[in-house]
C-alpha positions in Angstrom: 17.6 10.1 117.5 15.4 12.8 118.1 15.4 16.7 118.0 13.6 19.3 120.2 10.4 19.2 118.3 10.5 15.8 118.6 11.2 14.6 114.8 14.0 12.4 113.7 17.2 14.0 113.1 19.4 14.0 110.2 21.9 10.8 111.1 25.5 10.8 109.2 25.8 8.6 106.7 28.2 6.1 109.1 25.6 5.4 111.2 22.9 5.3 108.0 25.2 2.7 106.8 25.4 0.6 110.1 21.5 0.6 110.6 20.9 -0.6 107.2 23.4 -3.4 107.6 22.4 -4.8 111.1 18.2 -4.3 110.0 18.7 -6.4 106.9 17.6 -9.3 105.6 19.2 -12.1 103.4 17.0 -13.8 101.1 18.6 -16.5 99.0 21.3 -14.8 99.6 21.3 -11.5 98.6 20.3 -8.7 100.9 17.0 -6.5 101.8 16.3 -4.2 103.8 14.0 -4.5 106.8 11.0 -2.3 104.6 11.3 -4.8 101.5 13.4 -2.4 99.4 16.2 -4.3 97.7 19.0 -1.8 96.9 21.5 -3.7 96.4 22.3 -7.7 94.6 25.7 -8.4 95.3 26.4 -11.5 98.0 25.6 -11.0 101.6 29.0 -10.8 103.4 30.0 -13.5 105.5 29.5 -12.9 108.9 32.4 -12.9 111.2 30.3 -15.2 114.0 30.1 -19.1 113.6 26.2 -19.4 113.1 24.4 -20.8 115.8 22.6 -24.1 115.7 19.0 -23.0 114.2 16.5 -23.6 116.9 13.0 -24.4 116.6 10.8 -21.5 116.4 8.7 -19.9 119.6 5.1 -20.6 118.8 3.2 -17.3 117.6 0.8 -16.9 121.3 -3.0 -18.0 119.7 -4.9 -15.0 120.4 -8.2 -16.2 122.4 -11.6 -14.5 121.4 -13.1 -13.2 124.0 -16.9 -13.4 124.3 -19.4 -10.7 123.4 -23.0 -9.9 124.0 -25.4 -11.4 121.6 -27.0 -8.8 121.7 -27.3 -4.8 122.9 -30.6 -6.0 124.9 -28.6 -8.8 126.7 -26.5 -6.4 127.9 -29.1 -4.3 129.0 -31.3 -6.4 130.7 -28.0 -7.8 132.4 -27.4 -4.6 134.0 -30.6 -4.3 135.1 -31.0 -7.2 136.5 -27.6 -6.2 138.3 -28.7 -3.5 139.8 -32.5 -4.0 140.2 -32.3 -6.7 143.0 -33.4 -6.9 146.6 -32.2 -3.8 148.1 -35.1 -2.2 146.0 -37.4 -4.0 147.2 -36.8 -4.0 150.6 -34.7 -1.3 151.4 -35.7 1.8 149.8 -38.7 1.8 150.1 -38.2 1.4 154.2 -35.7 4.2 154.1 -38.3 6.5 152.6 -40.1 6.5 154.9 -37.6 6.3 157.7 -36.2 9.6 156.6 -38.9 11.7 155.5 -41.4 9.9 152.7 -41.1 11.9 150.0 -38.7 14.3 151.1 -36.0 11.4 150.7 -36.4 11.3 147.1 -34.3 14.9 147.4 -30.8 13.8 148.3 -31.6 10.4 146.8 -31.6 12.1 143.2 -28.9 14.4 144.3 -27.3 11.1 145.4 -27.9 10.2 142.3 -27.1 13.0 139.7 -23.4 13.5 141.2 -22.5 10.2 142.7 -24.0 7.4 141.3 -24.7 8.2 137.5 -20.6 9.6 137.0 -19.2 6.4 138.8 -21.7 4.0 136.5 -20.6 5.9 133.6 -17.0 5.4 134.7 -16.7 1.5 135.4 -19.2 1.0 132.1 -16.5 2.9 130.4 -13.4 1.3 131.8 -14.9 -2.4 130.8 -15.7 -1.2 127.4 -12.5 0.6 126.8 -10.1 -1.5 127.8 -11.8 -4.9 127.3 -10.8 -6.9 130.3 -11.8 -7.3 133.6 -11.6 -5.1 137.2 -8.2 -6.5 137.6 -6.5 -6.4 134.0 -8.3 -3.3 132.9 -5.9 -0.9 135.3 -3.1 -1.3 132.7 -3.5 2.1 132.2 -2.3 2.8 135.5 -0.7 0.2 136.9 -0.6 2.2 140.1 -3.7 1.4 141.1 -4.0 -2.4 140.3 -4.8 -3.0 143.6 -8.5 -1.7 143.2 -9.5 -4.4 140.9 -7.9 -6.6 143.9 -10.4 -4.8 145.9 -12.9 -5.2 144.1 -12.2 -9.1 143.6 -12.3 -8.9 147.8 -15.7 -6.9 148.3 -17.3 -9.6 145.0 -16.4 -12.5 146.7 -17.5 -11.3 150.3 -21.1 -10.4 148.4 -21.3 -13.9 146.7 -20.8 -15.4 150.2 -23.5 -14.6 152.0 -25.8 -13.2 148.7 -26.3 -16.3 148.1 -27.8 -17.3 151.3 -30.6 -15.0 150.6 -31.8 -16.9 147.6 -30.9 -20.2 149.7 -34.1 -18.6 152.6 -36.2 -17.6 149.5 -36.0 -21.6 148.2 -36.8 -22.0 151.7 -39.8 -20.5 152.1 -40.3 -21.0 147.6 -41.1 -25.1 148.7 -43.2 -24.1 151.6 -45.0 -22.1 149.8 -46.9 -25.1 148.4 -48.2 -26.0 151.3 -52.2 -24.6 152.2 -51.9 -23.6 154.2 -49.2 -21.5 154.6 -47.0 -22.7 157.4 -46.9 -19.0 159.3 -50.0 -18.5 158.8 -52.7 -18.9 161.4 -54.8 -21.4 159.9 -52.2 -23.5 160.5 -52.6 -25.7 163.1 -49.0 -25.3 164.7 -50.0 -21.7 164.9 -53.4 -21.9 166.8 -51.6 -20.9 170.2 -49.7 -18.3 168.8 -52.1 -16.9 167.0 -54.9 -17.0 169.9 -52.2 -15.6 172.7 -52.2 -12.1 170.6 -55.6 -12.1 169.7 -57.0 -13.0 173.2 -53.7 -11.4 175.7 -52.7 -8.3 177.0 -50.4 -6.0 176.8 -48.0 -8.1 177.8 -48.5 -11.0 175.9 -48.4 -9.1 173.0 -44.3 -8.8 173.1 -45.1 -12.5 172.3 -43.8 -13.8 168.7 -46.3 -13.7 165.6 -46.5 -17.5 163.8 -44.7 -15.3 161.0 -41.9 -14.5 162.9 -41.7 -18.1 165.4 -41.4 -19.6 161.7 -38.0 -17.1 160.7 -36.3 -17.3 163.6 -37.4 -21.3 164.8 -38.0 -23.3 161.9 -35.7 -21.9 159.1 -32.8 -20.0 161.2 -32.8 -21.6 164.3 -31.6 -18.2 166.3 -33.1 -19.3 168.9 -30.4 -22.2 169.9 -27.8 -20.1 169.4 -26.2 -17.0 172.1 -23.9 -15.1 169.5 -21.5 -14.7 167.6 -19.5 -17.2 169.4 -21.6 -20.1 169.2 -22.8 -21.3 165.6 -24.0 -24.5 167.0 -24.6 -27.3 164.2 -25.6 -26.6 160.6 -29.3 -26.4 159.0 -29.5 -28.9 156.3 -32.6 -28.0 155.0 -31.1 -25.0 154.6 -28.1 -26.3 153.8 -29.4 -28.6 150.7 -31.4 -24.6 149.9 -28.2 -23.3 149.5 -26.5 -26.3 147.6 -29.3 -26.3 144.9 -28.7 -22.1 144.8 -25.0 -22.7 144.0 -26.1 -25.7 141.2 -28.3 -23.2 139.9 -25.7 -20.0 139.4 -23.3 -22.8 138.0 -25.7 -23.9 135.5 -26.8 -20.2 134.4 -22.9 -19.2 134.2 -21.5 -23.0 132.4 -21.1 -20.9 129.2 -20.6 -17.3 130.7 -22.5 -14.4 128.6 -23.9 -16.9 126.1 -25.7 -18.5 128.7 -26.5 -15.6 130.9 -27.0 -13.2 128.5 -30.0 -16.0 127.6 -31.2 -16.4 131.2 -31.7 -12.9 131.8 -34.8 -12.2 129.3 -36.6 -14.0 132.3 -34.7 -13.1 135.3 -34.6 -9.6 134.1 -38.3 -9.4 133.9 -40.2 -12.3 135.3 -39.7 -9.5 138.3 -41.9 -6.6 136.4 -44.7 -8.3 136.3 -44.9 -9.7 139.6 -44.4 -5.8 140.7 -47.6 -4.6 138.2 -49.7 -7.6 139.9 -49.1 -7.0 143.5 -49.4 -2.7 142.8 -52.7 -3.8 141.2 -53.5 -6.3 143.9 -52.2 -4.0 146.4 -54.5 -1.0 145.1 -57.9 -3.1 145.6 -57.2 -3.9 149.3 -58.7 -1.6 152.3 -56.4 0.5 154.2 -54.1 0.1 151.0 -53.9 3.9 150.7 -53.2 4.8 154.6 -49.6 2.1 153.7 -49.0 4.5 150.3 -49.0 7.8 152.4 -47.1 6.2 155.2 -45.2 5.8 152.3 -44.7 9.4 151.2 -45.8 12.2 153.9 -43.1 14.9 153.6 -41.0 15.5 156.3 -39.4 18.5 155.4 -37.2 18.9 158.4 -35.5 16.1 157.7 -34.0 16.9 155.0 -30.7 19.0 158.0 -30.3 15.5 159.4 -26.8 14.0 158.0 -28.5 10.4 158.1 -30.5 10.9 155.5 -28.2 11.9 153.2 -26.0 9.2 154.1 -28.9 6.9 153.8 -29.4 8.3 150.1 -25.6 7.5 149.3 -25.5 4.3 150.5 -28.7 3.3 149.2 -27.1 4.5 145.4 -23.9 2.4 145.9 -26.2 -0.1 147.4 -28.6 -0.6 144.1 -26.7 0.5 141.2 -23.9 -2.3 142.4 -21.0 0.4 142.2 -17.2 -0.2 142.9 -17.6 -4.3 143.2 -16.5 -5.0 139.3 -19.7 -6.6 138.0 -20.5 -3.4 135.9 -17.0 -3.6 134.4 -17.0 -6.7 134.0 -20.0 -7.3 131.4 -18.8 -4.0 130.3 -16.0 -5.5 128.5 -17.9 -8.1 127.1 -19.7 -4.6 124.8 -18.7 -4.3 121.1 -16.1 -1.0 121.6 -18.6 1.0 119.4 -21.6 0.4 122.0 -22.5 3.9 123.0 -21.9 3.5 126.7 -23.4 7.3 127.8 -27.2 6.1 126.8 -26.6 3.1 128.3 -25.9 4.3 131.9 -28.4 7.1 131.7 -31.4 3.7 130.2 -30.0 1.9 133.3 -29.6 4.5 136.1 -33.2 5.8 135.3 -34.8 2.1 134.8 -33.2 1.6 138.5 -34.5 4.4 140.8 -37.8 3.8 139.0 -38.0 0.1 140.3 -36.8 0.9 143.3 -39.5 4.0 143.4 -42.6 2.0 142.6 -41.7 -1.3 144.5 -42.4 0.9 147.5 -46.0 1.3 146.0 -46.0 -2.5 145.8 -45.6 -3.3 149.7 -46.8 -0.4 151.7 -50.3 -0.7 150.0 -50.1 -4.6 150.8 -48.7 -3.1 154.5 -51.0 -1.2 154.6 -54.1 -3.9 154.6 -52.4 -5.9 157.2 -52.0 -2.5 159.4 -55.9 -1.6 158.7 -56.4 -5.6 159.4 -54.8 -5.8 162.8 -56.1 -2.5 163.6 -52.8 -0.6 164.5 -50.2 2.4 162.9 -48.3 1.1 159.6 -45.2 1.7 161.2 -45.4 -1.1 163.5 -45.5 -3.6 160.8 -42.8 -2.1 158.2 -39.5 -3.4 158.8 -36.4 -3.5 156.8 -33.8 -5.9 155.0 -35.2 -10.0 155.6 -36.9 -8.8 158.2 -39.3 -7.3 155.3 -39.0 -10.0 153.1 -39.3 -13.1 155.3 -41.3 -11.6 158.0 -43.3 -8.3 158.1 -44.5 -9.3 153.8 -45.0 -13.4 154.1 -47.6 -12.3 157.0 -49.5 -9.7 154.8 -49.9 -12.7 151.6 -51.0 -14.8 154.5 -54.3 -12.6 155.0 -54.7 -12.2 150.8 -57.4 -15.0 149.7 -55.2 -17.4 147.6 -52.3 -16.2 149.6 -50.6 -19.4 148.4 -50.5 -18.1 144.6 -49.5 -14.9 146.2 -46.8 -16.1 148.0 -45.2 -18.2 145.4 -45.6 -15.5 143.0 -43.7 -13.3 145.8 -40.5 -15.9 146.8 -40.3 -16.6 142.7 -39.6 -12.8 142.4 -37.3 -12.7 145.8 -35.2 -15.7 143.5 -35.4 -14.2 140.5 -34.0 -10.4 141.7 -31.5 -12.0 144.0 -30.2 -14.8 140.9 -29.2 -11.6 138.6 -27.2 -9.7 141.4 -24.9 -12.9 141.8 -24.4 -13.2 137.7 -23.3 -9.8 137.7 -20.9 -10.2 141.5 -20.0 -13.7 140.1 -19.4 -12.2 136.5 -16.7 -10.0 138.1 -14.8 -12.8 139.8 -14.3 -15.0 137.0 -13.3 -12.3 134.4 -10.9 -10.9 136.6 -9.0 -14.6 136.8 -9.9 -15.9 133.0 -7.9 -12.3 132.3 -5.4 -12.8 134.3 -5.4 -16.9 133.0 -6.5 -16.8 129.4 -5.1 -20.3 129.3 -8.4 -20.8 131.0 -10.8 -19.3 128.9 -9.0 -21.2 125.7 -10.2 -24.7 127.4 -14.0 -25.0 127.7 -13.5 -28.1 129.9 -10.8 -26.2 132.4 -13.4 -23.1 132.3 -15.7 -25.1 133.8 -14.1 -26.7 136.4 -12.9 -23.2 137.5 -16.2 -22.6 137.9 -17.4 -25.6 139.5 -14.1 -25.2 142.1 -15.6 -21.9 142.6 -19.3 -22.3 143.0 -18.6 -25.2 145.4 -15.9 -23.6 147.7 -18.8 -20.7 148.3 -20.8 -23.1 149.1 -18.7 -24.6 152.2 -17.5 -21.3 153.3 -21.6 -20.5 153.2 -22.4 -22.9 155.6 -21.2 -21.0 158.0 -24.1 -18.8 158.0 -26.3 -21.4 157.7 -25.7 -22.7 161.4 -28.4 -21.8 164.3 -26.1 -18.6 164.5 -25.5 -17.8 160.6 -27.6 -14.9 160.7 -24.4 -13.5 163.2 -22.5 -13.9 160.9 -24.8 -13.1 158.3 -25.1 -9.6 159.5 -21.4 -8.6 160.2 -20.2 -9.3 156.5 -23.3 -7.8 155.4 -22.6 -4.6 157.7 -18.8 -4.5 156.9 -18.5 -5.9 153.2 -19.9 -2.9 151.7 -19.8 -0.5 154.2 -16.4 2.1 154.1 -14.0 -0.3 152.0 -16.2 0.1 149.0 -16.7 4.3 149.4 -12.3 4.1 149.5 -12.6 2.1 146.2 -14.8 3.6 144.5 -12.6 7.0 145.7 -9.4 6.0 144.9 -11.2 4.8 141.2 -12.1 8.2 140.8 -9.7 10.0 141.9 -7.2 7.4 139.7 -9.2 8.1 137.1 -9.3 11.8 136.8 -5.9 13.2 137.4 -3.3 9.9 136.8 -5.3 8.9 134.0 -6.3 11.6 133.0 -9.7 12.9 133.2 -9.4 14.8 129.6 -8.1 11.6 128.0 -10.7 9.3 129.6 -13.5 11.5 127.7 -11.8 11.6 124.8 -11.5 7.3 125.0 -15.2 7.8 126.0 -16.2 10.0 122.6 -13.4 7.8 120.9 -15.8 4.3 121.5 -18.9 6.6 120.4 -17.8 6.7 116.5 -21.5 8.2 115.3 -21.4 10.7 119.1 -24.7 12.6 119.0 -24.7 16.2 119.6 -25.5 15.9 123.3 -22.9 13.8 124.5 -20.4 16.1 123.5 -22.1 18.6 126.5 -23.3 15.8 128.7 -19.4 14.4 128.9 -18.6 18.1 130.3 -20.6 17.7 133.2 -19.2 14.0 134.1 -16.1 15.7 134.0 -16.9 18.5 136.3 -18.7 15.7 138.6 -15.9 12.9 138.6 -12.5 16.4 138.9 -14.9 18.3 141.7 -18.4 16.8 143.2 -18.6 13.2 143.3 -15.0 13.1 145.3 -16.2 15.5 147.9 -19.6 12.9 148.3 -17.5 10.2 148.6 -15.5 11.6 151.2 -18.6 13.2 152.9 -19.7 10.1 153.4 -16.7 8.1 154.7 -16.4 10.5 157.0 -20.3 10.1 158.4 -19.5 6.2 158.1 -16.2 6.2 160.5 -17.9 9.0 162.9 -21.7 6.3 163.1 -19.0 3.3 162.8 -17.3 4.9 166.2 -20.2 5.8 168.1 -22.8 3.1 167.3 -23.0 -0.6 167.9 -23.4 -3.2 166.1 -27.1 -5.5 167.0 -29.1 -7.6 165.5 -32.6 -7.7 167.2 -31.9 -7.2 171.1 -28.4 -8.9 170.8 -25.2 -6.8 171.0 -21.9 -7.8 169.0 -19.0 -8.1 171.6 -15.7 -5.7 170.6 -14.1 -8.2 168.5 -17.2 -9.1 166.3 -17.6 -4.9 165.4 -13.1 -5.5 165.2 -13.6 -8.6 162.8 -15.5 -6.3 160.9 -13.4 -3.8 160.1 -10.9 -5.7 159.6 -13.0 -7.6 156.7 -13.5 -3.8 155.1 -9.8 -3.1 156.1 -8.8 -6.1 153.9 -10.6 -5.0 151.2 -9.3 -1.1 150.5 -6.0 -2.0 151.8 -4.9 -4.1 148.8 -4.9 -0.2 147.1 -2.0 0.4 149.0 0.0 -3.1 148.9 -0.5 -3.3 145.1 1.0 0.1 144.5 4.0 -0.4 146.5 4.6 -3.5 144.9 4.3 -0.9 141.5 6.7 1.3 142.6 9.5 -1.1 143.8 9.0 -2.6 140.4 10.7 0.7 138.5 14.1 1.9 138.1 15.2 5.1 139.6 14.4 8.0 142.2 11.0 7.6 144.1 9.7 10.5 142.0 10.6 8.9 138.5 9.4 5.6 139.6 5.7 7.0 140.7 5.5 8.3 137.2 6.2 5.4 135.6 3.7 3.5 137.5 0.8 5.6 136.9 2.0 5.4 132.6 -0.1 3.3 131.1 1.3 -0.1 129.4 1.8 -0.6 126.3 -0.5 -3.2 126.3 -3.7 -0.9 127.1 -3.9 0.6 123.8 -4.2 -3.1 122.4 -7.4 -3.9 123.9 -9.0 -0.6 122.4 -10.3 -2.4 119.1 -13.0 -5.1 118.8 -12.0 -8.8 118.3 -12.7 -8.5 114.3 -10.2 -6.3 114.0 -7.8 -7.7 116.3 -8.6 -10.7 114.6 -7.6 -9.2 111.2 -4.7 -7.5 112.7 -3.4 -11.0 113.9 -3.7 -12.1 110.1 -0.5 -9.4 109.3 2.9 -10.4 109.0 5.0 -9.1 112.0 7.3 -6.3 112.3 10.1 -7.0 113.8 11.8 -3.3 115.1 14.7 -5.0 116.8 18.1 -5.6 115.0 18.3 -9.0 113.2 19.3 -11.0 110.2 17.1 -13.9 108.2 18.1 -16.4 105.9 16.0 -17.8 103.9 15.6 -20.7 101.6 13.9 -21.0 98.7 11.7 -23.8 100.1 9.9 -20.3 101.8 9.6 -18.5 99.4 7.2 -21.5 97.6 5.6 -22.0 101.4 4.6 -18.5 101.8 3.5 -15.0 100.4 5.4 -12.1 101.8 3.8 -8.4 100.6 7.2 -6.7 100.5 7.1 -2.7 100.5 6.2 -0.7 98.2 8.6 0.6 95.6 9.9 4.4 96.3 
């Protein structure tokens, strides 16, 4: 009973005595109150009910220890490797030159500071404070559990097609150990193609180059497919490469972050070594300055184009990996007092600098190829798979020692892709292991689950390595991280800011950073303004533009235009991810009691177990050794044997 001020109201003697009687323990025939004092030594009165047969006491639920990173550098390298992926190499440089060169950096950094960095910090903080994966962490607001399910759906789609890129990389890597390279003009099989391109007239210049021929016929086999409806047979060389890719993923993640945390020391740093080597090599080539000028020449008029701002925002999401669950899962293995603000600034700055400097490595060598062919740089520049597997390999084939440079480049692509896939797979496995903690306790069951997951992804990925697999790859790639991902991050931002409470969330961050420098508190004011105002507004702008563009433009791969049913299938893929928010919100509300308003208010209230996760493993293990306190009415009868078997810590004498 409490008064209006929240303090306990005085009780009547009758109520007090009744409560004391209910909460007494009978120790060897003597009554002891719940707090451990023994006010009377009189024998306990006999109960009016017949005693029930003693049932065996339920075994206490064991606390399953949660893994933690071996050191802060493992977490930083894992996050940098997760964020610095293929998009930094094959997407950012192309978007930069297409959207006004150096001018593109203005909307890029605006979107980074007002959208990318705030959402990045939100994910890391949520995962670290809750010490849980993308689904379990929403105990802080059960109404939004669907956000975690949606993240899991997006991560599943990304893993499905992303490892196909690694399979292509394996195929090119194995092919690079041939001299001459099979896609170069020095190869005997390409002599006819190269002769026609050199001696032909304007009409014959549209013939496929050796690299395009190798990509379309030898690797994809797309020339044997008519479209989305005609996938054709599985290309077994690619299927074996895909199997090898999933085996590598399985072995690297077999022991969780204890194994993947060590692998990233190589996979996250090696791409930087290759980029530096490529920049130095490109700077020594004739025509490299022409490529760099094409990359950075500003076109100020492009700032008025909404497409430029949408491309900047999409690149931020694409490269930082926001809203997929990987960041949240990796942060959940941090120590509770890790400085999450510092890590956010380091990782996002490193990611964006990598994107910018990767453009020099790409366009310096593309400029050399354009100079050697006597064509503008714009004719050899491309994006996505076209850059990584057609344009850049052709440029490398023109260099002295082309075999060495090709091996280095595709090793770099492999390292970039594998790190990103680590993060996506970690998001899936952490979500499942948190929901079914018994898998985490048994190493064999955990290994079997990971093996079954990788094998299931392999079987589903076989569709993407058929003759028409590139059409399905493009469809999933276009819609899995489109409007569905933006809606998920929008609701995450709104849910934390307005349902959980932005002030409470900022206080949680300060609680984690024990020795908070003065600048952390000031920076949090900026992030608070972004979470409440700037970020939701920019996300709505991006979402509106995506829907307009999706309605007005058709999806195509090369000259193939996707049919309406194909585009509708892609919309359904994106909608499946974001509809999880609505479905699980309805489930959460239906589980509560009362009026609709009361149910809603209860469903946005954190669960009692939410605050349990805000301590590190050592603290929780220590707390587990303390005797449990039962607050409900109870009666326990103990014998002399109990006193010799265990030590009771009685409360201090009043």
